[in-house]
DOKOLNU-670071 format. One record per residue (C-alpha): residue in three letters; x, y, z; residue number from 1. Coordinates in steps of 0.001 Angstrom, whole numbers, m for minus. Each point is the difference from the previous one (the first is absolute). Example, Ala and Ser with C-alpha at 12.3 -4.5 7.8 and 13.67 -1.06 7.14 Angstrom:
+-----+---------+---------+---------+-----+
:  aa :      px :      py :      pz :   i :
+-----+---------+---------+---------+-----+
: ALA :   12300 :   m4500 :    7800 :   1 :
: SER :    1370 :    3440 :    m660 :   2 :
+-----+---------+---------+---------+-----+
This chain:
+-----+---------+---------+---------+-----+
:  aa :      px :      py :      pz :   i :
+-----+---------+---------+---------+-----+
: MET :   m6403 :  m19637 :   14389 :   1 :
: SER :    m283 :    1808 :   m3272 :   2 :
: GLU :   m3201 :    m369 :   m1930 :   3 :
: LEU :   m1773 :    1372 :   m3027 :   4 :
: SER :   m3522 :    1233 :     447 :   5 :
: GLY :   m2573 :    1286 :   m2445 :   6 :
: VAL :   m2568 :    2626 :     925 :   7 :
: TYR :   m2842 :    1274 :   m2102 :   8 :
: PRO :   m2283 :    3046 :      55 :   9 :
: PRO :   m3443 :    m501 :    1548 :  10 :
: MET :   m2573 :   m1773 :   m2180 :  11 :
: ASP :   m3589 :    1932 :   m1255 :  12 :
: ARG :   30023 :  m23195 :   32694 :  13 :
: SER :    1464 :   m4145 :    2479 :  14 :
: THR :    3144 :    1492 :    1675 :  15 :
: ALA :    3312 :    m532 :   m1803 :  16 :
: ARG :    2479 :   m2489 :    1437 :  17 :
: PRO :    3534 :    1431 :     212 :  18 :
: VAL :    2421 :   m2803 :    m824 :  19 :
: GLU :    2728 :    1733 :    2023 :  20 :
: ASP :   m1141 :    1545 :    3277 :  21 :
: ARG :    3298 :    1731 :     874 :  22 :
: LEU :     421 :    3607 :   m1081 :  23 :
: ALA :    3343 :    1625 :     617 :  24 :
: VAL :    m218 :    3705 :     766 :  25 :
: PRO :    1575 :    1822 :   m2962 :  26 :
: SER :    3332 :    1549 :     845 :  27 :
: ALA :   m1013 :    3529 :   m1065 :  28 :
: THR :   m1723 :    1041 :    3258 :  29 :
: ALA :   m1969 :   m1695 :    2734 :  30 :
: ARG :   m2908 :    2283 :    m789 :  31 :
: GLY :      76 :   m1029 :   m3640 :  32 :
: GLY :      m7 :   m3652 :    1064 :  33 :
: LEU :   m3025 :     500 :    2249 :  34 :
: LEU :   m1924 :    1732 :   m2757 :  35 :
: LEU :     910 :   m2788 :   m2378 :  36 :
: ARG :   m1322 :   m2517 :    2528 :  37 :
: ARG :   m3298 :    1898 :      96 :  38 :
: LEU :    m221 :     m53 :   m3769 :  39 :
: LEU :     717 :   m3731 :    m125 :  40 :
: ASP :   m2691 :    m637 :    2588 :  41 :
: ARG :   m2439 :    1395 :   m2523 :  42 :
: VAL :    1482 :   m1997 :   m2863 :  43 :
: ALA :    m481 :   m3116 :    2133 :  44 :
: GLY :   m3728 :     391 :    m605 :  45 :
: LEU :     497 :   m1021 :   m3653 :  46 :
: ARG :   m2901 :   m2232 :   m1031 :  47 :
: ARG :     622 :    m683 :   m3678 :  48 :
: GLY :    3155 :    m862 :   m1875 :  49 :
: VAL :    3641 :    m130 :    1053 :  50 :
: LEU :    2356 :    2842 :     901 :  51 :
: ARG :    3758 :    m505 :     280 :  52 :
: LEU :    1467 :    2836 :    2040 :  53 :
: VAL :    3735 :     752 :     m74 :  54 :
: LEU :     943 :    2265 :    2931 :  55 :
: PRO :    2779 :    2616 :     108 :  56 :
: ASP :    2274 :   m2371 :    1944 :  57 :
: GLY :    m399 :   m2688 :   m2677 :  58 :
: SER :   m2297 :   m2272 :    2001 :  59 :
: VAL :   m3078 :   m1369 :   m1737 :  60 :
: ARG :   m3569 :    m476 :    1137 :  61 :
: LEU :   m2610 :   m1873 :   m1963 :  62 :
: PHE :   m3692 :     722 :     524 :  63 :
: VAL :   m2432 :   m2550 :   m1390 :  64 :
: GLY :   m3694 :     812 :     m72 :  65 :
: GLY :   m2616 :   m2638 :     543 :  66 :
: GLU :   m1569 :     655 :   m3409 :  67 :
: PRO :    1472 :     m82 :   m3524 :  68 :
: GLY :    1411 :    3217 :   m1428 :  69 :
: PRO :    3000 :    1648 :   m1662 :  70 :
: ARG :    3582 :    m754 :    1021 :  71 :
: ALA :    2218 :    3059 :     419 :  72 :
: GLU :    3216 :    1197 :    1572 :  73 :
: LEU :     698 :    3260 :    1820 :  74 :
: ARG :    3644 :     920 :     650 :  75 :
: ILE :     311 :    2626 :    2734 :  76 :
: HIS :    3182 :    2092 :    m167 :  77 :
: SER :    m785 :    2472 :    2776 :  78 :
: ALA :   m2105 :    m102 :    3147 :  79 :
: ARG :   m1279 :    3470 :    m983 :  80 :
: LEU :   m2497 :   m1894 :   m2126 :  81 :
: ALA :   m1857 :    m824 :    3220 :  82 :
: LEU :    m226 :    3624 :    1134 :  83 :
: ARG :   m1215 :    1224 :   m3380 :  84 :
: THR :   m2566 :   m2786 :    m332 :  85 :
: LEU :   m1363 :     141 :    3547 :  86 :
: LEU :    m464 :    3773 :    m245 :  87 :
: GLY :    m825 :     365 :   m3679 :  88 :
: GLY :   m1723 :   m3273 :    m867 :  89 :
: SER :      62 :    m962 :   m3679 :  90 :
: VAL :    1299 :    3443 :   m1016 :  91 :
: GLY :    2837 :    m310 :    2481 :  92 :
: PHE :     772 :   m3479 :   m1318 :  93 :
: ALA :     270 :    1406 :   m3538 :  94 :
: GLU :    2166 :    2898 :    1185 :  95 :
: SER :    2269 :   m2530 :    1669 :  96 :
: TYR :     406 :   m1801 :   m3326 :  97 :
: LEU :     983 :    3241 :   m1687 :  98 :
: ALA :    2554 :     575 :    2737 :  99 :
: GLY :    1569 :   m3380 :    m773 : 100 :
: GLU :    m919 :   m1475 :    3393 : 101 :
: TRP :   m1471 :   m3175 :   m1490 : 102 :
: ASP :    m377 :   m1776 :   m3317 : 103 :
: SER :   m1505 :   m3094 :   m1581 : 104 :
: GLU :     792 :   m2067 :   m3055 : 105 :
: ASP :   m3678 :     m51 :    m939 : 106 :
: LEU :   m1881 :    3139 :    1006 : 107 :
: VAL :   m3194 :   m1182 :   m1695 : 108 :
: ALA :     m91 :   m3177 :    2104 : 109 :
: LEU :     817 :    1917 :    3181 : 110 :
: LEU :   m2700 :    2615 :    m515 : 111 :
: GLU :   m2498 :   m2684 :    m990 : 112 :
: LEU :     822 :   m1869 :    3202 : 113 :
: PHE :    m636 :    3120 :    2065 : 114 :
: GLU :   m3230 :     710 :   m1877 : 115 :
: ARG :   m1257 :   m3555 :     519 : 116 :
: ASN :     558 :     514 :    3741 : 117 :
: ALA :   m1495 :    3484 :     140 : 118 :
: ASP :   m2521 :   m1072 :    2645 : 119 :
: VAL :    2886 :    m864 :    2317 : 120 :
: TRP :    1565 :    3467 :      99 : 121 :
: GLY :   m3132 :    1885 :    1059 : 122 :
: GLY :     581 :    3652 :     894 : 123 :
: ALA :    3777 :    m557 :       5 : 124 :
: TYR :    m155 :     152 :   m3794 : 125 :
: TYR :    m510 :    3773 :     264 : 126 :
: GLY :    2513 :     688 :    2774 : 127 :
: SER :    m446 :    2327 :    2960 : 128 :
: GLY :   m3125 :    2114 :     261 : 129 :
: ALA :    1940 :    3286 :     108 : 130 :
: ILE :    1926 :    m690 :   m3204 : 131 :
: ALA :   m3145 :   m1263 :   m1731 : 132 :
: LEU :   m1756 :    3244 :     972 : 133 :
: VAL :    2815 :    2097 :   m1456 : 134 :
: ARG :    m233 :   m1933 :   m3276 : 135 :
: ARG :   m3759 :     514 :    m155 : 136 :
: LEU :     344 :    3749 :     525 : 137 :
: ARG :    2760 :     216 :   m2624 : 138 :
: HIS :   m2148 :   m1956 :   m2469 : 139 :
: ARG :   m2912 :    2389 :     473 : 140 :
: LEU :    2257 :    2946 :    m741 : 141 :
: ARG :     738 :   m1551 :   m3412 : 142 :
: ALA :   m3587 :     239 :   m1239 : 143 :
: ASN :    m579 :    m138 :   m3754 : 144 :
: HIS :   m1750 :    3290 :    m618 : 145 :
: ARG :    1306 :    1492 :   m3244 : 146 :
: PRO :    3193 :    1590 :    1375 : 147 :
: GLY :     600 :   m2975 :    2284 : 148 :
: ALA :    m471 :   m2507 :   m2816 : 149 :
: ARG :    2539 :    1832 :   m2162 : 150 :
: ARG :    2459 :     125 :    2873 : 151 :
: ASN :    m455 :   m3684 :     849 : 152 :
: ILE :     356 :   m1175 :   m3588 : 153 :
: ARG :    3056 :    2150 :    m675 : 154 :
: ALA :    1643 :   m1291 :    3182 : 155 :
: HIS :     m21 :   m3424 :   m1625 : 156 :
: TYR :    m140 :     110 :   m3780 : 157 :
: ASP :    2063 :    3123 :    m494 : 158 :
: LEU :    3099 :   m1688 :    1375 : 159 :
: GLY :     890 :     m68 :   m3672 : 160 :
: ASN :    m810 :   m2043 :   m3089 : 161 :
: ALA :    3611 :   m1178 :    m225 : 162 :
: PHE :    m291 :   m1504 :    3452 : 163 :
: PHE :   m3120 :   m2020 :    m819 : 164 :
: ALA :    1351 :   m1001 :   m3407 : 165 :
: ALA :    3023 :   m1474 :    1770 : 166 :
: TRP :   m2039 :   m2729 :    1691 : 167 :
: LEU :   m3409 :    m289 :   m1699 : 168 :
: ASP :    m330 :   m2237 :   m3020 : 169 :
: PRO :    m185 :    1634 :   m3479 : 170 :
: THR :   m3777 :     537 :     250 : 171 :
: MET :     576 :    2331 :    2985 : 172 :
: LEU :   m3164 :   m1429 :    1566 : 173 :
: TYR :      31 :     381 :    3764 : 174 :
: SER :   m2725 :   m2465 :     981 : 175 :
: ALA :    m762 :   m3706 :     280 : 176 :
: ALA :     553 :   m1894 :   m3229 : 177 :
: LEU :   m2147 :   m2883 :   m1270 : 178 :
: PHE :    1823 :   m3286 :    m465 : 179 :
: ALA :   m3153 :   m2061 :    m595 : 180 :
: ASP :     505 :    m144 :   m3773 : 181 :
: GLY :    3370 :   m1694 :     324 : 182 :
: ALA :    2079 :    3178 :    m319 : 183 :
: ALA :    3699 :    m874 :     m58 : 184 :
: ASP :    1251 :    3131 :    1747 : 185 :
: LEU :   m1159 :    3132 :    1773 : 186 :
: GLU :    m240 :    2124 :   m3152 : 187 :
: ALA :   m2256 :   m2542 :   m1695 : 188 :
: ALA :   m2112 :    m352 :    3138 : 189 :
: GLN :    m485 :    3770 :     226 : 190 :
: LEU :   m1146 :     240 :   m3603 : 191 :
: SER :   m2289 :   m2979 :     604 : 192 :
: LYS :   m1545 :    1926 :    2885 : 193 :
: CYS :    m653 :    3037 :   m2222 : 194 :
: ARG :   m1619 :   m2077 :   m2739 : 195 :
: HIS :   m2111 :   m1841 :    2525 : 196 :
: LEU :   m1301 :    3267 :    1478 : 197 :
: ALA :    m824 :    1327 :   m3470 : 198 :
: ARG :   m1913 :   m3200 :    m802 : 199 :
: LEU :   m1736 :      84 :    3383 : 200 :
: ILE :   m1536 :    3388 :    m761 : 201 :
: GLU :    m713 :   m1096 :   m3604 : 202 :
: LEU :    2086 :    2788 :   m1471 : 203 :
: ARG :    m778 :     524 :   m3694 : 204 :
: PRO :    1381 :    2156 :   m2849 : 205 :
: GLY :   m1243 :    3556 :     292 : 206 :
: HIS :    m891 :    m237 :    3678 : 207 :
: ARG :     794 :    3099 :    2027 : 208 :
: LEU :    2156 :   m1324 :    2831 : 209 :
: LEU :     910 :    1904 :    3163 : 210 :
: GLU :    2968 :   m1380 :    1891 : 211 :
: ILE :     272 :    1265 :    3573 : 212 :
: GLY :    3663 :    m193 :     930 : 213 :
: SER :    2235 :      43 :   m3069 : 214 :
: GLY :    3055 :   m1583 :    1540 : 215 :
: TRP :    2652 :     224 :   m2692 : 216 :
: GLY :   m2500 :    m401 :   m2831 : 217 :
: THR :     133 :   m3717 :    m825 : 218 :
: PHE :   m3698 :    m828 :     374 : 219 :
: ALA :   m1162 :    3103 :   m1855 : 220 :
: ILE :    2317 :    m793 :   m2922 : 221 :
: LEU :   m1038 :   m3655 :    m102 : 222 :
: ALA :   m3694 :     919 :     108 : 223 :
: ALA :     439 :    2288 :   m3009 : 224 :
: ARG :    2312 :   m2220 :   m2066 : 225 :
: GLU :   m1521 :   m3416 :     627 : 226 :
: PHE :   m3635 :     807 :     735 : 227 :
: GLY :    m563 :    3154 :   m2052 : 228 :
: ALA :   m1187 :    2152 :    2911 : 229 :
: GLN :      80 :    3773 :     162 : 230 :
: VAL :    1784 :     480 :    3314 : 231 :
: THR :      75 :    2790 :    2557 : 232 :
: SER :    2428 :    m865 :    2786 : 233 :
: ILE :     450 :    2134 :    3115 : 234 :
: THR :    2677 :     238 :    2690 : 235 :
: ILE :    1015 :    2523 :    2671 : 236 :
: SER :    3678 :   m1008 :    m109 : 237 :
: PRO :    1970 :    2490 :   m2125 : 238 :
: ALA :    2771 :   m2562 :    m503 : 239 :
: GLN :   m2382 :   m2661 :   m1292 : 240 :
: TYR :   m1844 :    2553 :   m2112 : 241 :
: GLU :    3160 :    1092 :   m1803 : 242 :
: HIS :    1157 :   m3570 :    m586 : 243 :
: ALA :   m3368 :   m1281 :   m1257 : 244 :
: ARG :    m642 :    3025 :   m2223 : 245 :
: ARG :    3450 :    m268 :   m1577 : 246 :
: LYS :    m459 :   m3715 :    m592 : 247 :
: VAL :   m3366 :     561 :   m1694 : 248 :
: GLN :    1514 :    2618 :   m2293 : 249 :
: GLU :    2977 :   m2201 :    m886 : 250 :
: LEU :   m2372 :   m2811 :   m1017 : 251 :
: GLY :   m2085 :    2330 :   m2167 : 252 :
: LEU :   m3151 :    m502 :    2077 : 253 :
: ALA :    m686 :    3600 :    1011 : 254 :
: ASP :   m3233 :      m3 :   m2007 : 255 :
: ARG :   m1303 :   m3060 :    1899 : 256 :
: VAL :    1450 :     375 :    3498 : 257 :
: GLU :    m205 :    3165 :    2100 : 258 :
: ILE :    2008 :      78 :    3231 : 259 :
: ARG :   m1229 :    2629 :    2451 : 260 :
: LEU :    1458 :    1352 :    3235 : 261 :
: GLN :   m3375 :      26 :    1713 : 262 :
: ASP :   m1721 :   m1121 :    3204 : 263 :
: TYR :   m2812 :   m2546 :    m432 : 264 :
: ARG :   m2342 :    2448 :    1727 : 265 :
: ASP :     454 :    2521 :   m2795 : 266 :
: VAL :    m744 :   m2156 :   m3064 : 267 :
: GLU :   m3024 :     971 :   m2070 : 268 :
: GLY :   m1931 :   m1819 :   m2714 : 269 :
: ARG :   m1261 :   m3555 :    m519 : 270 :
: PHE :    1949 :   m3127 :    m872 : 271 :
: ASP :   m1016 :   m3399 :   m1319 : 272 :
: ARG :    2559 :   m1739 :    2166 : 273 :
: ILE :    2084 :     872 :    3068 : 274 :
: ALA :    3059 :   m1928 :    1157 : 275 :
: SER :    2238 :     414 :    3012 : 276 :
: ILE :    2920 :   m2190 :    1052 : 277 :
: GLU :     932 :      84 :    3693 : 278 :
: MET :    m634 :    3720 :     312 : 279 :
: PHE :   m3011 :    m266 :    2320 : 280 :
: GLU :    2257 :    m986 :    2909 : 281 :
: ALA :    1356 :    3576 :      m2 : 282 :
: VAL :   m3435 :    1686 :     124 : 283 :
: GLY :    m453 :    m150 :    3787 : 284 :
: GLU :   m3096 :   m1274 :    1801 : 285 :
: ALA :   m1506 :    3446 :     575 : 286 :
: TYR :     m84 :     533 :   m3770 : 287 :
: TRP :   m1390 :   m3370 :   m1078 : 288 :
: PRO :   m3572 :    1357 :    m368 : 289 :
: ILE :    1289 :    2850 :   m2181 : 290 :
: PHE :    2039 :   m2389 :   m2153 : 291 :
: PHE :   m2950 :   m2275 :    m753 : 292 :
: ALA :   m2360 :    2933 :    m510 : 293 :
: ARG :    2408 :    1351 :   m2624 : 294 :
: LEU :     216 :   m3472 :   m1534 : 295 :
: ARG :   m3797 :     m98 :    m273 : 296 :
: ASP :    m235 :    3494 :   m1450 : 297 :
: ARG :    2720 :    m602 :   m2592 : 298 :
: LEU :   m1438 :   m3294 :   m1328 : 299 :
: ALA :   m2312 :      m2 :   m2986 : 300 :
: ALA :   m3433 :   m1581 :     509 : 301 :
: ASP :    1201 :   m3423 :   m1158 : 302 :
: GLY :    3575 :     445 :    1138 : 303 :
: VAL :    2206 :   m2354 :    1983 : 304 :
: ALA :    2889 :     660 :    2401 : 305 :
: GLY :    2722 :   m2507 :     850 : 306 :
: LEU :    2130 :     526 :    3088 : 307 :
: GLN :    3047 :   m1948 :    1136 : 308 :
: ILE :     129 :     483 :    3750 : 309 :
: ILE :    2031 :   m1516 :    2805 : 310 :
: THR :   m2471 :   m1020 :    2705 : 311 :
: ILE :     312 :   m1110 :    3591 : 312 :
: ALA :   m2126 :   m2801 :    1455 : 313 :
: ASP :   m3273 :    1134 :    1545 : 314 :
: ARG :     919 :   m1540 :    3365 : 315 :
: TRP :    3095 :    2214 :     300 : 316 :
: PHE :   m1388 :    3227 :   m1418 : 317 :
: GLU :   m1216 :    1752 :    3157 : 318 :
: THR :    3272 :    m617 :    1826 : 319 :
: TYR :    2075 :     920 :   m3053 : 320 :
: ARG :   m1790 :    3291 :    m610 : 321 :
: ALA :     719 :    1085 :    3603 : 322 :
: ASN :    3714 :    m862 :    m142 : 323 :
: PRO :    2103 :    1422 :   m2863 : 324 :
: ASP :    2463 :   m2588 :   m1245 : 325 :
: PHE :    3502 :     206 :   m1465 : 326 :
: ILE :   m1250 :     785 :   m3513 : 327 :
: GLN :   m2126 :    2890 :    1216 : 328 :
: THR :    2810 :    1246 :    2223 : 329 :
: TYR :    2859 :    m133 :   m2501 : 330 :
: VAL :   m1127 :    m886 :   m3517 : 331 :
: PHE :   m3469 :    1403 :    m807 : 332 :
: PRO :    m884 :    2774 :    2460 : 333 :
: GLY :   m3738 :     562 :     258 : 334 :
: GLY :    m880 :   m3349 :   m1571 : 335 :
: MET :   m2496 :   m2616 :    1159 : 336 :
: LEU :    m897 :   m3479 :   m1230 : 337 :
: PRO :   m3716 :    m851 :    m191 : 338 :
: SER :   m1547 :   m3321 :     888 : 339 :
: PRO :   m2381 :   m1751 :   m2441 : 340 :
: ALA :   m2951 :     871 :    2237 : 341 :
: ALA :    1091 :    3648 :     206 : 342 :
: LEU :     202 :     153 :   m3794 : 343 :
: ARG :   m3469 :   m1468 :    m414 : 344 :
: ALA :   m1356 :    2577 :    2418 : 345 :
: GLN :    1591 :    2802 :   m1997 : 346 :
: TYR :   m1394 :   m1354 :   m3284 : 347 :
: ALA :   m3492 :     m63 :    1499 : 348 :
: ARG :     356 :    3457 :    1504 : 349 :
: ALA :     956 :    1435 :   m3399 : 350 :
: GLY :   m2797 :   m1857 :   m1774 : 351 :
: LEU :    2382 :   m2187 :   m1988 : 352 :
: ARG :    m799 :   m3593 :    m855 : 353 :
: ASP :    2707 :   m2405 :    1123 : 354 :
: GLY :    1188 :   m2122 :   m2914 : 355 :
: GLY :    1767 :   m2363 :    2403 : 356 :
: ALA :    3644 :    m539 :     880 : 357 :
: ASP :    2131 :   m1748 :   m2578 : 358 :
: VAL :    1434 :   m3188 :    1450 : 359 :
: ARG :    2859 :    m568 :   m2416 : 360 :
: TYR :    2531 :    1489 :    2366 : 361 :
: ASP :    1768 :   m2642 :    2031 : 362 :
: PRO :    1461 :     757 :    3461 : 363 :
: ALA :    3394 :    m813 :   m1502 : 364 :
: ASP :    m233 :    2787 :   m2590 : 365 :
: TYR :    1136 :    2767 :    2330 : 366 :
: PRO :    2970 :   m1937 :    1436 : 367 :
: GLY :     768 :   m1017 :   m3579 : 368 :
: THR :      37 :    3656 :    m980 : 369 :
: MET :    2304 :     902 :    2878 : 370 :
: GLN :    2338 :   m2888 :    m776 : 371 :
: GLY :      95 :    1185 :   m3609 : 372 :
: LEU :     905 :    3481 :    1186 : 373 :
: GLU :    2711 :   m1464 :    2208 : 374 :
: ARG :    1577 :   m1625 :   m3052 : 375 :
: VAL :    m152 :    3361 :   m1764 : 376 :
: VAL :    1354 :    1935 :    2998 : 377 :
: VAL :    2859 :   m2082 :    1291 : 378 :
: LEU :    2079 :     m49 :   m3150 : 379 :
: PRO :    m175 :    3718 :    m839 : 380 :
: TRP :     745 :    1152 :    3545 : 381 :
: ASN :    2656 :   m2499 :     945 : 382 :
: GLU :    1644 :    m861 :   m3322 : 383 :
: ARG :    m795 :    2760 :   m2476 : 384 :
: TYR :     135 :    3166 :    2060 : 385 :
: THR :    m706 :    2744 :   m2537 : 386 :
: ASP :      56 :    3769 :    m224 : 387 :
: GLU :   m3805 :     m12 :     136 : 388 :
: HIS :     106 :   m1634 :    3434 : 389 :
: VAL :    2536 :    2544 :    1181 : 390 :
: ALA :   m2236 :    2790 :   m1300 : 391 :
: PHE :   m2813 :   m1400 :    2110 : 392 :
: LEU :    2144 :    m108 :    3131 : 393 :
: ALA :    1293 :    3515 :    m579 : 394 :
: GLY :   m3408 :    1487 :    m719 : 395 :
: ALA :   m2364 :   m1813 :    2375 : 396 :
: ILE :    1968 :   m1271 :    2971 : 397 :
: ARG :   m1649 :    2543 :    2273 : 398 :
: GLU :   m3433 :   m1537 :    m562 : 399 :
: ALA :    m967 :   m2466 :    2711 : 400 :
: LEU :    m948 :   m2769 :   m2377 : 401 :
: ALA :    3175 :     407 :   m2003 : 402 :
: GLU :    1991 :     m62 :    3205 : 403 :
: LEU :   m1609 :   m3247 :    1071 : 404 :
: TRP :     659 :   m1713 :   m3315 : 405 :
: CYS :    3510 :    1417 :     m40 : 406 :
: ALA :     568 :   m1401 :    3472 : 407 :
: ARG :   m1156 :   m3408 :   m1110 : 408 :
: LEU :    2355 :     145 :   m2959 : 409 :
: LEU :    2936 :     879 :    2217 : 410 :
: ALA :    m881 :   m2779 :    2411 : 411 :
: ASP :     133 :   m2495 :   m2871 : 412 :
: GLY :    3761 :     m35 :    m303 : 413 :
: ASP :    3298 :    1793 :    m254 : 414 :
: ALA :     221 :    m531 :   m3760 : 415 :
: ALA :   m2964 :    2319 :    m589 : 416 :
: LEU :    1453 :    2593 :    2375 : 417 :
: GLU :    3345 :    m101 :   m1784 : 418 :
: ARG :   m1752 :     689 :   m3297 : 419 :
: LEU :   m1859 :    2889 :    1624 : 420 :
: VAL :    3298 :    1525 :    1138 : 421 :
: GLU :    1612 :    m466 :   m3387 : 422 :
: ARG :   m2886 :    1596 :   m1877 : 423 :
: HIS :    m222 :    2967 :    2345 : 424 :
: ARG :    3628 :     947 :    m585 : 425 :
: ALA :   m1234 :    2063 :   m2947 : 426 :
: LEU :   m2393 :    2123 :    2093 : 427 :
: PRO :    1018 :    3512 :    1090 : 428 :
: ALA :     960 :     507 :    3629 : 429 :
: SER :   m3102 :    2127 :     666 : 430 :
: GLU :   m2250 :   m2867 :   m1050 : 431 :
: LEU :    1935 :   m2459 :    2120 : 432 :
: ARG :    m355 :    2274 :    3025 : 433 :
: ARG :   m3758 :     195 :    m590 : 434 :
: LEU :    m225 :   m3760 :    m171 : 435 :
: LEU :    2051 :    m269 :    3150 : 436 :
: ARG :   m2375 :    2300 :    1870 : 437 :
: ALA :   m2941 :   m2070 :   m1250 : 438 :
: ALA :    1717 :   m3193 :    1170 : 439 :
: ARG :    m237 :    1238 :    3588 : 440 :
: GLY :   m3788 :    m386 :    m103 : 441 :
: GLU :   m1612 :   m2546 :    2250 : 442 :
: ALA :   m2039 :   m1313 :   m2958 : 443 :
: ILE :    3109 :   m1928 :   m1028 : 444 :
: PRO :     395 :   m2744 :    2619 : 445 :
: GLY :    3186 :       9 :    2086 : 446 :
: PRO :    2321 :   m2570 :   m1635 : 447 :
: ALA :    m721 :    1141 :   m3544 : 448 :
: ARG :     214 :    3669 :    1026 : 449 :
: SER :    3453 :    m506 :    1490 : 450 :
: ARG :    1267 :   m1775 :   m3083 : 451 :
: LEU :   m1422 :    2616 :   m2357 : 452 :
: ARG :    1508 :    2843 :    2028 : 453 :
: ALA :    3373 :   m1712 :      88 : 454 :
: ALA :     m85 :    m458 :   m3769 : 455 :
: LEU :    m871 :    3647 :    m613 : 456 :
: VAL :    2672 :    1233 :    2418 : 457 :
: GLU :    2481 :   m2132 :   m1917 : 458 :
: LEU :    m954 :    1866 :   m3161 : 459 :
: LEU :     319 :    3371 :    1705 : 460 :
: ASP :    3738 :    m460 :     618 : 461 :
: PRO :    2680 :    2697 :      60 : 462 :
: ALA :    1379 :   m1189 :   m3357 : 463 :
: ARG :   m3127 :    1386 :   m1610 : 464 :
: GLY :     270 :    3255 :    1929 : 465 :
: ALA :   m3330 :    m564 :    1736 : 466 :
: GLY :    1016 :   m1027 :    3496 : 467 :
: ALA :   m1039 :   m3274 :    1557 : 468 :
: THR :   m2463 :    1410 :    2491 : 469 :
: GLU :   m3734 :    m242 :     518 : 470 :
: GLU :    m450 :    3741 :     347 : 471 :
+-----+---------+---------+---------+-----+
């Protein structure tokens, strides 16, 4: 969940019933069929809700739990899903989705169904012990000391402002929105979130406000324009820094908003208020004590800090912290979600008084945010393929995260791929060859990789004098 918290300085599963018991072995390979049987044996433990499973051969199985819960459908296109999931657990399941091996008409319902049955999966949720160990070791190597934090943030946010602008709403806010005030769309809900945070910390004209994690500058600008604050906003992403600073200058707010390229550990001075929106998740557990100590030291005697943080339930925290998930593996290297109890312990350790978690966030706010982003994303990528999108593909395709999103785009349909080919006809042969070499990488799952390579080879044809080879 995502919640807002205020902190202050110290004061002086029954088994599912399969409707159809027959399972035809998929035609791909006998081994794939056996693995799929093993996976379905685990799904048969479903306790809550209903899962409609469409197998690669077209047959259907329906699993009905003994308790109420979400209804969802999972369409399996390849038996490789079983291998990835049995070995890689939830991360393998997500990788299988990126490879186009399964899909669902309602991902939110499907993931909610799996979450509601989390007690059924047990250790299988994390996959084999060997792969889990490798992920843990890799996660530890991505620690957020100063150089590591810069590297981790740049690996994500410095994919390019044009890329994020292509699918974020106009506020460029990359966090859960707040729909509680009846916001009609994602943009309105994001601005509602910002205003609510400012009111939560009782932001007043003339207050010195420190924002930890600038994003693309929206909250800092709103705090200055609507609440009269004198804002210092910090980020360690050069791309976000340049965008936010330019935006502040264009709006004539340079005398009221200062954007700094600075680590939170290096900020000096005292502030009446501190705000941070979904930045804490990137701090890393080893650095939580340092973060809250800095928060304490930077707050004025009567100051207040408001943090929007994604938390994980206390009952799952110990298992989660020992098993890096898909987000930590591919999206936010070095990150870690806290639990409410872990946050309270950190507040106490730093000598901060807990102002209590804000309860206005509804569990539907995060899915609502993602669904809003989906409405923003689908049209630009699939119907309005622009030069900015091509610039992203040309400049960042070698990055693992970009490759994964690119693969998902290519798996979405031939129309998008055709637009990619058409747009890339203007690129020089040297750039096309570079892209082709990048498309060999294993980070792009097999089906999408093959299609991308074929498209690039088509562009590198003899008529252009480049030669249709991969060398």
